[in-house]
N, C-alpha and C positions, 0 to 999 in steps of 0.2 A: 533608396533603390535596393532591390533585391539582387544579391549576387547571382551569378549564373548557376552555381550549385544549389542555392536556395530555391531558385525558380524551378530547377530540375526536380528538387525534392517535393515542391508543391505540386508540380505536374504529375509526379508519380502517385502522390497521395490521392489526388483527384482522379486517378486513372485516366488522365488526359495525355495521350501519347502524341498529340499533334505537335507539341513542342519538340519532342525527341526526334520525330521524323524530319523536322526542319533544322535540327542541329547539325553541326559540322561533323564529318566522319572522325576528325581528330578528337572531338569531345567524347564521342561514343567509344573510341578506342581507349581513351584515358580511363573511362569507366571500367572497361574490360581489364586494363592493366591493374586498376585498384582491386578488381575481383581476384586477379591472379595472386596478388600479394596477400590479400586478406578478404576472403569471401564475405565475412561478417560485416565489412565496411560498406558493402553495397546494399541498396534498398532491396528488401526481400523479393519484390516482383522481378527486378532485374537479375538478382542472384539466381532465381529459378530459371530465368530466361537464358542466362549464360551457361548454367549447368546443363541445360537441355541440348546445347550444341554437341554435335558428334565429333567436332574437330578436336583432336589431341586430348580428349578426356579419357585417360586410360588408367587412372589409379585413384584410390580413395585416401585422403590424408588422415592423419591421426586425430584431427579435430572433428572428423565425421563429415566434413564437407567434400564435395567433389572438387578436386583441384586440377585444373588444366595444366598439362605439362608445358604447353607453349607459353611464351612470354609476349607474343605479339600476334595480332590477328593474321590468319592466312591471307595471302595476297589476292585470292579469288573471291573474298568475301565482300559483298556490298552490304555493309552493316545497316544502312538505312532501309534497304529492302528486307533484310532479315527482321528488323524491328517491325516493319509493316506486316510481314507474314505473322509475326507474333501477335500484333494487334488484330489481325484477321481472326486468329484462333480465339483471342479473348472476346472479340466481337460476337462470334458464333456461340461461345459459351454463355455469354450474357444475354444476347438478344436473338439467338437462333430460333427460339420458340415463337417469335413474332412471324416467322416465315413458315413454320412447320405445317405440313399438310394434315392437320388433325381433324378437319371437317369432312365427313364422308358424303355429305349431301351437296354442299355449295362452296364456292370460293370464299376464302376468309377475307375479312376486312383488312385493308392496308393499315398497319400500325406504325409505319415509319421506321423500319428496322435499320436502314442505312448500312446494309451489308454488301453492297455492290463492290466489285473489285476497284472501280474508279475511286470510291470513297477512301480506299487505303493507298491510293497512288499507283495501282497496277494497271497495266494494259494487257491486251490479248497476247502480246509478245512475251509477257512474263509467265504465261501458263506452263510453258515447257522448261522453265528454269528450275533448277534444284535449290532447295532451301534446307538448311540445317534445322530450321524451326519445326520441321516434321517430327523431330524427336520429342517435342513437347506433347504430341498426341499419340505417341507410340508406334509410328509407322517409319521411323528412321528418316535419314535425309531423303527427301522426296520432291518430285516436281510440284509446283504450285497447283497444277491441275488435280493431282492426286490428293494433295492436302485439302483443297476445296471440296472435292467429292467426299472425302472422309468426314469433313465437318458437316456437310449437308446431310449425309446419311446418318450421322450421329445426332445432330441437333436440329435439323430442319426437314426431316422426312415425316414419318407418321408419329413421331414423338418429339415434343418440345419440352425442355426442362427449365424451370425457373429456380435459380439458387444464388444469384449474384448478391443477394442481400445477406447471405449467411456469413457471419464473422468467424466462426469456428473453422480453422483451416483443415482440421482432420475430417470434418464433415464434407468440406469442399473437395478435398483430395479423394475421399471415398466415392463421391458422386462422379467426379471427372474420370477417375480410373475406371469405374464401372461402365460409364457411358462410352468412353473412347476406346477401351481395350476389351470389354467383355460383351457389350450389348449386341454387337453384330454377329456373335457366334450363333450358328444355326442350332435349332432345337433338335433333340433326338426324336426318332420315330415314335417311341412310346409316349413322349410328351405331346407330340402332335395328335396321337390317337386319343389321349385324354382330353385335349382341347375340343376335338370334334365330338367326342362323346358328350361333354357337358353342353356344347352348343346344340347337339341333337336333343338333349333332354329339355333345354330351355325352349326350343322351338316347338317340339312335340306338345309340351304342356300348354302353351298358348294356343296352338292350332286346335287342340282338342277342346279347350274351353270355348274358343270362338265358334267352333262347329256345333257344340252341343248346347251351349247356353247363350244363344244369340241375344244381344241387347242387354244382358246383365252386366252390371258394373264389376269389373275385376281389376281395373287399373293395370293393364298388361305391360309386360316388359318388352313387347315387340319393338324392334329397333335397337334395343339395348341388351339383347340376350347374352352378349359377351360378359356381362356381369357375373353370370353363373360360373363361367370358366375362371374369371378373376377371383371370386371368393373361394372357389375350390383350390386355386393355387396359393392364396394367402394362408388358408387353413393347413394345407400340406407343408408349405414352407415353414410356417410357425411351429407346427408339430415337430419338424426335424430339428428345430432350434429350442426344443424343450418347453414350448408353450403348452400348457395343460388345459387351458380354458380360453374360449373366444366368446366375447359378449358383443352382440350386434344390435344396433339401433337403426331403424329406417322408417320412412313414412310408407304410404300404401302402394306407390307405383312399383310393381315388380315383387311385392311382398309375397304373394301366393306362390310365385315361381321359386323364390328363395326358400320358402317353407318346404316345397316339394323336392327341389333338386339340390339343395344345400343342407337343409336341416333334416330331411328324411321324413317329413310328415307324409303319411300315405295319401295317395290319390283318392282312395275310397273315403277317407276322412274329409278331405277338401270337397269332394263331390257331394257328400251328404250335406255339407253346409250350403252348397249351391241349390240342392234340392229342397232345402228347408226341413230336412228330416233329422238334423242333429238335435239331440235331446238337450234342452236347456236345463241347467242346474237351478231349480226353482228356489233353492235356499240362497242363491246369490243375487237375485234381482234380475235386472234387465238384460244383461249380456252385451255383446257388441258385434258389429259386422265382421265378416270373415277376414277382411283385409286389414284389420287392426290387431288381431290376436297375436299373442306370443307363443313361444314353443321352446322346448329343450330337447337335446338329443346328445348321444355319444357317437362320434364317427371314428373310424380307423383310417389313419393316413397311409400313404404308399409304403412307408417304411415300418408299418405295424404299430405306430404310436396311437394311443387313444386320446382324442381331444374332445372335451366337453363343450357343447355349443349352446348358447342361449340367445334367442331373439326376443328382445323386450317388447311387450305390448305398447302400442302407441296410438294416440288419437289422430284425427286429421289435422292437428296443429303442427304438422310437418316436423320441424326441428325441436319440438318440445321434449322429445325423448333424449336429446343429446346429454343434458346434465344427469339424467337418470342413469344412462348407460355408464358414464364415467364414475358416478357415485357408487353404482353397483359393483363395478370392477374394482374400485378402491377397497370396498368392504370385503370382497372376496379375497383380495390380496392380503388384507390385514388378518382375516379370520382363518383362511385355509393355507396361505402360502408364506406366512411369516413376513409379510410386506415385501416379498420378492416379486417385483412387478414384471420381471421377465417371464413369469409363469402364466400371466393372464393378459390377453390382448383385447382392448376395446376397438371395435370397428364402427364407424358412423357412416351410413350411406345417405348421401345428401342428394337433393335435386338442385339443378343449377340456379333456378330462380330463388329457392328458399335459402340456399347457403349464402347468397348475396344479400337477400332482403331481410332475413330474420336476425334480429339483434342478439338472440340467444346464442348463436354460433360464435359471435365475438366474445360474449361472456365466458363461454366454455373454453375458448382458446386462451383467454387471459388467466384461466385457472391452471392451465396445463403444467406450469413450472412452479406453482405455489406449494409450499410445504403441506398444507392441509388438503390439497386437492390433486396432488400429483399421482399419475397412474402409470408412469413409465412410457408415455407416448401413446397417442391415439392415431389409428389409421383412418383417414378421411377418404372415402370413395364417392366421387360425384358422378351420378348418372346424368350427364349433361344433354338434355333433350332439346336445348336451344330455344326453349319456350316455357313459359309459366302460365298454366291454364290456357289463356289465349293471347298472352302478352309476349311480344317479341323480345329477344334478349336486349336489344338496344333501348327498350323502354323499361327494362328490369334492373338496370344497374348503370352506374356512372364509370366504374372501373373497366379496365381492359378485359379482365377475366372475372368470372363469378368467384374464383378462388383467390382474388387479390388480397383478401384479408389474411391469408396465410403468412404474408410477409411480416405481420405484427409480431409473430413469435419465431420468425426466421425458419419457418417450415418449408422445405422444398416442395415444388409442385411438378408432377408429371402430367403434361397435356398429351393425350394419346387418342388416336383415331379408333373409335369403337368398332370399325369394320376390320381392323387389323388385329385379329385375335392373338396372334403371337406377340405383337408389340405390347398389347395390354397385359398379357401373362408375364412378359419380361419386366414390365414396369412394376407390377404388384409384387413379383418375386424380389426385385431389388428394393422396393419400398419396405417390405417385411424385414429384409436383412438390415436395412438402415434403422428401422425402429428398434430392433433387438440390439444393434450395435450401439446406438446413441440414446436410446430411450427418449426419443423426441417425436413430436407430431410430424406427420407427412401426409401430403394430399396426392390423390390420383384423380385427374379431371378427364374422364372418359367421354369424349365428344361423340354423340350418337344422334338419335332422333326418336320421336314418338310416333308410331305408325298411325294410331287413331287419335281422336280428340281427347279432351281431358278425361272423359270416360268413353266406353265403347258405344254409347248411344249419342255421342256428341259429334257433329260434323265440323272438322277442323278447317274446312275450306271456307267457312263463313268469314274467317279472319286471316287465314294464310293460304290463299288459293295457289300462289306460285310455289311456295315451299312444299305443299302437300301434293302438288302435281309431280314434283321431283320424287317425293317419297313413294308415291304409288308405283313408280317404275323401278324402284331400287330393290335389289336383292337383299334378303335378310343375311345376318352375319354368318349363319351356317352355310348358306349357298355361296357366299363370298369366299369363305375359307375352303370349302370343298373345291371350288374352282382353282383356288391358289395351289392346293395340294396336287391337283391333277396337272396343272401347268408347270409346277416347279419341283415337285417331289421326286424322290427316287422311285424305282419300280415298286418297292414294297409300300411306299407312301401312297402311290396311285391305287394300288390294290386295296389298301386300307380305306381310302375314300370311297371306293366302289362298294366294298363290303358294308360300310356304315350307311351308305345310301339305301341298301336293301334293308338293313336293320331298322333304319328310320321308319320305313313304312310298316314293317312288322310290329315295331313298338307302338306305332300309332293305332294299328288295328287292335292290338291287345288292350290299349286304353279304351278304345271305343267299345270293346266287349266287356269292359269293367272287370278285368282279371284282378283279383285282390292282391295286395302287397302285404308283407309282414312289416310291422314297424321296427325301426332300429332298436337293438337292445339298449337299455338305459339303466345306469346305476345311480341311485340317489346319493348326493353329497351330504355331508354332515349337517350343514345349515338347512338343506331341504328336508332331511329327516326330522330336524327340529320343527320346521314348519308343519310337517305332516302330523306331528304329535299334538298340535293344537286343534281346536275345534271351532265351529261357528258360534257366534254369540247368540243368545236367546234373550227375550225380553226380561225373563226372570233374573238374568245375570245382573241387571241394572237396578234391581230392587234394593240391594245393599252391597256395598263394596267388600272385597275380601280383607281379612286381617293383614296389616302391613307393618305392624310395630316391630321393633328390634329389641333384643335383650339388653339389660343394663350394662353388662360387661362390654358388649360390643359398642354400645353408645359411648361409654367413657373412653374406650380405646380410639374410636373414630374422632371424637371431639378433640382429644389430646393431640392426635396426629395432625389434623388440619390446622391446629393453632400453633404448631411448631415449625421450625425451619433449621437447616444445617448450621452448625456452629460457625462455619467459615462464610456464612451468607449474611449480608448486611442489608436488610430491607430499608426502604425509605422511612424516615422517622414518622412521617404522617401516616403511612400505612401501618407501621408498627403500633402506633397509638390506636388506630382503628381496631386492630386485632386484640390489643390489650383490653380495650373497652368491651369487646365481645366476651372475652374471658371473664372480665369483672362482672358483667351482666349475669353470666351463668353462675358464677361463684356466689354472688350476693342475692340473686333473685331466682336462680334455677331456671332461667328462661333463655331461649334462643331466638335471635332476630331472624329476619327473612333470609338473608344471604347465608347465614350459618346453617339454617334448616335445609336450604337447597343443597349446599355442599355435603351435608350429612346424608341426604338422600342418595347422592351420587356415590359417596364413600361406602355406604351400606350395600349398594348394588355391586360395587367392585369387590367387597368382601364376600358377597354371595357368588362371585365368579363370573359376573356379567361385565361386559365392556360398556363404557359410556363415551359417547362422542358428541361434542357440541361445537357449533360454529355460528358465525354471524359477525356483524360489524362491531368491533370493540368488546367482544364477549369475555375475553380474559379478565379484563378489569370490570366490565359492565358499563353500559352507556351512562348509568347514574352512579358510577364509582362505588358500587356496593359489593360486587362479587369477589373481586381480587383472588380469582382462582389461581392465577399465575403472578408471582411477585417478581420484582426486578431489583437487583443489587444496585444500590445507589453509587457504588464505586466502579464495579466492573460491568454493569448493565446485564449481567447474567440473569437468566430466567430460572425461577423455581416453581414447579408445579406442586401445589399444596396437597394434591391427592396422589402423589407419586410414591409415597413411602408409608403406605398403610400395611402394617404387619399382617401377613396372612391373606392379603388380597390377591386373587388370581386375575381379576379383571384389570383392564387398562383404561385410564382416563385420558382421552384425547380432546383437546380444546384448541380451536384455531380462530384467530381474528380473520375474517373473510375479506375478500375484495368487495368493493362497493357495488354489490349486486344482490338483488333479491330473487329474481326469476331463476338465474343460473344456480345460485347457492342452495335455494330451497329445493330445486330439482335434484341437485347432487345429494342432499341429505335424504330426500325421499328414496332415491336409488340405493343409498347406503343402507337405509333401514329395511329396504325390500330384500336385501341379500341375507340378512341374519335376524331371526326373531329374538335371539338371546342377548341383545344389546339395546341400550337406550340411546336413541339418536334425537338430538334437539337442534332446532334452529331458532335463534332469537333475532327479531327485528330490532333495529336501533330504536325506532318508534313504531308502534303497531300500525300507524297510518301508512307506512311504506310497504306493507305487505301487498298492497294492491298492484305493485309492480310485478308481483309473482302470481297474479290472478289466474293465468293459464294453468299453472301447476296446481293451484288450489281446486279449480273447477274440474280439470280433466283427470288429474291423478289422485289427489288427496281425498276429495269428496266422492269420487266415483270409481276409483280403481278396483275396489273389491267387488262392486256390483258388475262392472264391465268385464273384468279380466280374471276374476276368481283369485285375486292377490291381496291378502291382508297386509297391513302396514301399520307400524306403531310409532311413526314419527311424531315428535312433539313440536308444536309451534308456540313460542313464547312471544306475546304481542303486548308491549307496554301500552296501557290504555287508561284513560281517566281525564276528566275535565278539571284543569288546574290553571286556566287562563293563559295557556301557552299558544293559543291560536289554532286555526283550522288544520294545520299539518302535524300537530303534536298533541292531539287529544283523543282521536277515535281510531281504533283498529277495525271499525266497521263490523261490529257484532251482528248487525242485521243481515249482512251478506252471508256470513257463515251459518246463521240460523236458517236462512232461506234455503241453504243447500242441504240441510239436515233431513234425512229420511232413511228408513230401512236400517237403522242403527249403524249408520256409516261412519260416524266419528263422534268424539266427545268434545263438548264445549263447556269450558269452566271459566269462572270469574271468582278467584279465590281471595279470601280476606285474612287468613291466618297462616303463619309460617308452618305450623304443624300440618295443616290441611294440604299445603303445597307439598310438603315432605311425603305425605301419604299418597297424594295424587301421582307423584313421580314414581313411587315404588309400585303403585297399582298397575302402571303400564306393563310391567313384567310379571306381576303376580296373577293377572288374569290368564285364563286358559285360552285366550284368543288375543288378537292385536287390533287396536283401533287407533287412528290418528287422534291426538289430543290437541285442541286449540285452547290455550290458556291466555286469558286477558290479564296481563300482569300489572302490578302496581308500579308507580313511579315514585312520587313523593312519599307514599305510604310504606315504602321499603324500610324507612327508619321510624315509622310511627310505632310507639310502644304498644298500642292496642293490637298490633299485628303479631307481637311476640307471643311465644307459646311455652308452656311449662314442660320440663323434662319428662314428666310422667305420661304426657300425651304422645311422646315418641316411643316410649317403652311398650305401650300397648295401644290398640285402637286401629281405626281404619279411616279412610276418606269419608267425610261427612258431606253428603249431597245437599242437605238443607240444615241450617243452624237456627234453632229457635232463639227467641229473645233471651240473652244470658241474664237479664235482670229478673227473670222468672216472675212476671206480673201475674196477678190473680186473673185467670182466664175468664171468670164469671163477670169481672168488672171491666174487661177490655172492650172498648167501644170501637176502636179502629185498629186495623192491622195494616202496617206498611211493609210490603215485601219488596225486596230489591236485590241487587247483585253488585258486588264490587265496591269501589271507592265511596259511592254515595252513602253506603251504610254508616260510615264513620261520621259524616256530617249529620245524618239523622240521629245517630246515637249521642252525639255531642249535645244536640238540642234537647233530646230526651233527658239526659243527665242534668244539664244546666237548669232546665225548667222543672225538674223532678216530676215529669209526666208519668202518671200511674196507669192511665187508661188507654195507652197506645202500646202495642207490641210491634217489635221490628224483627222481621224474619229475613234471613239471608239465603238466597239461592246460590250455592257455590257451584252447582252444576245445572246448566240450562238445557243441555241435550246429552244423552237421552233424558227426557223430562222426568224428574223424580215424582211421578204422579201419586203413588201411594203415600209417600211422606207428606206431600202437600195436602192430600185429602185428609190425612190424620190431623194436621194442624188446622185445617178448615173446620173440621169437626170440633176441635178443642176450642177454637175461638168463634163458635157458631153465632154468637150474639153480635159480633163486630162487623163493621163495614170494611171491606178490603180494598186497598189501593196498591197498584204497582207504581213504584217510584223509580225514575231513571234520570240520569243527567242528560242523556242524549235527546235531541229533538224528537218529536212525536213520530216522525216518519223514519226514524232510525232506532238503534237499540233493539231491545227485546220485546217492545210493546206489541207490535203487530204479530210476531211469532206466538206470543202467549195468548193473545186474543183468539188466534186461530186454533191453538192446540190445548190450552188449559180451559176446557169447556165445563169442568165440574165446579169451577169457582166463579162466582159473580164478582167482578172487580172493576174499578175505575183506573184511569191512568193519570199520573202526575208527571209532567215532563216539560222540557223546553217546547216552544212553539215549533211547528214544522219549519224546516229550513233546507235550502239548497246546499249550503255549506255546513260542514260538521260542527263548527264552533266559531264564535266571534274572535277577532284578533285583538280586541281591546280589553285590557285587564279589568277596568271598572265595569264595563258592560257584563263581562263574565261574572264578576262578583255579585252584581245586581241580579242576574238571571239565576245564579245558584241560590241566593238568598230567597228568591221568590219560590223556588222549588221546595225549599225546607219550610218556609212559612206556610205555603199551601198544604203541605203534608200534615202540618200540625194545626191546620184550621185557622191560621192567623191572617 
């Protein structure tokens, strides 16, 4: 049996106050007497409750607690009722959002809040009784009627806040104090004027476009124009708190309005895009539609601060931009602000259906507090249209709210009525302060509506006739706010509304007359200056790679540095042996294995003054236990970064084991690489097969970003690839998919077989006068194959070799067959060639598949002109590079040797794999 005190403790822990309300007054009074003697002996919830009483609390004890002078409860106290009043307060704090009038269009669904007075044991007769519990919400001893009104105004009016799941008491106190003591304060007239000005701009812009460009898609913000006032407030509040840069990501709804009225993109510029007269940069390929484009500007806040704004380009894949934004913000913080995250603020603008339905949002949230992906907190602003395309919210999610996933990272959520512009502005101002104070994520769920269908040519009544019947009759947010000011404002507020009414029509006429605007002044940041110093790639750039060797002194210094560790550091014996073997290999044979060559490339870039960042699942050690970039002390478990103590290196090497995510992490690294061209950014898949989980990032950003948005990017993807009998999920990184995406010199695809060529490929990424994503199909078992090791002299001078001729140097005149291939299969072919002492077969490696090294291949075709050529690949015929080469390598007549076409990438049976592999090699040599 539990004691009475144990039962009480359990009840408190579970926040179940029903036991307390049924307990005897004597028991409650005994708790109070315990509190008087030692406040620390009482459960924190009840200590806070007792401290809140106004009776006899007149001094502060030396121990910092409020100490009641009384030693017994006043005679007029009904402690059970007081407890009930406190429960009422807690109830509204925790569940008031379920009652809040946040929907401007229709009555909200009953979510079972259980906040009726009867639920707490009150009757109508109690409404005029006074309760000391009013002190807990800052209104002093007050009648229950007044306590209830204050709670309803605070937690169940046009704003509802969710924060009951937050365990950090400082955060809870910040939010409760702000809501209960600050939120009801009226705005100043100049604040009201600014709100109405931004609402005017938002409405003017949409009306103009709707008038002039009837039927054209623009994905208007109509119904949610308060977004413009909200963003304006966030930027001004952030600027006053020393934020120097704001990075915004959003999909297409409302994007043009944000570009015009937040970012300062000129109306003339936007209108020219509607007219189709915007000149396309022909060097950049196809371009993109107007409501996907990005923009940058500098704005001046109310108090004279300059804030740099960036709106990232985004495809129609809605939330796909989220990891790009936070990665971009992290890079800017690292590069420009010495990793001071208070200086840069990421804002993600979501739709209600997408924030609930797109898994990438969850992945990005799970990144938010991880060392490698932390950005000091992201502001999430949801334009809640209550509909997704044509899908009602009840069919779009199972949770109560579209923002319910915020609880996974204990991020508070403000649910706010989009028609109440002042409430929205207060929410975002408070949210911005919260982010800066606690460097944590926070959500604003602005419930509004979408005036038109999915696009302006779509009739929404096909699927929501009742809802859109209500929307048709509903005033826009600007009209709602103007009416509010006229009804509730002071004399100057009413005059302000009338003046702005006139200005509204004057501004509209000016826009109709197409009066030109001047773009906002803009000062390029250092990373942007670096981007502007680069140029576009030409076909000639890919004829031969630039020199990327390093001098001998640097080579020796770097090698010695990465093979050493501090005297007081004790690595695992097995790892120590691995490193000793690498040193021995170099000392005895003058060679570097794959992992050492890779780290040497990074180290040399650091010495050149460039940063290197790498992330992925298990990358510090490497999936195949080869890299060991970070060692662990076998006694203390301390970590040691092997590239952290390079003498004279100005660059920083950052390497992070990622969460189990491909989509989110690859997007983050793409965004990181987009921020700064003078850093090497890499993402490694645990197995290359898993990159298909990030296919949206690959298709929409990596393969097409330069052509669509005029944005180069040098991100590197390392995809372990090769058929070794490990089954269909651990063999193929889907080379064929990347090659199918290749065009217009959009990226580089490599399948490298020597450690030195990998070294030069990595250095080439920053040696080029342009940037391209590089997709490298990395070895697995061959990481330790001696044939992949390279001599020191090849690192000292040289460049990346796109094609490698047969190293056995056969007599070209006697070569009857040429086997050209890429990657791991070369070593199987070479082993047979050596074993059988085959003299009339040449084996050529294509280390780079795209851009196609046409001239080099043509030269070899001419060299071996008497031979019959065959492309040899491990992959099935419908996969790998075969189809790509047949379509693009038209100057060479060749056959294909491969596995049979297959729906699956590989067999799961080791014996079948061995048989298939043997058949490929046998066929290649005519057996």
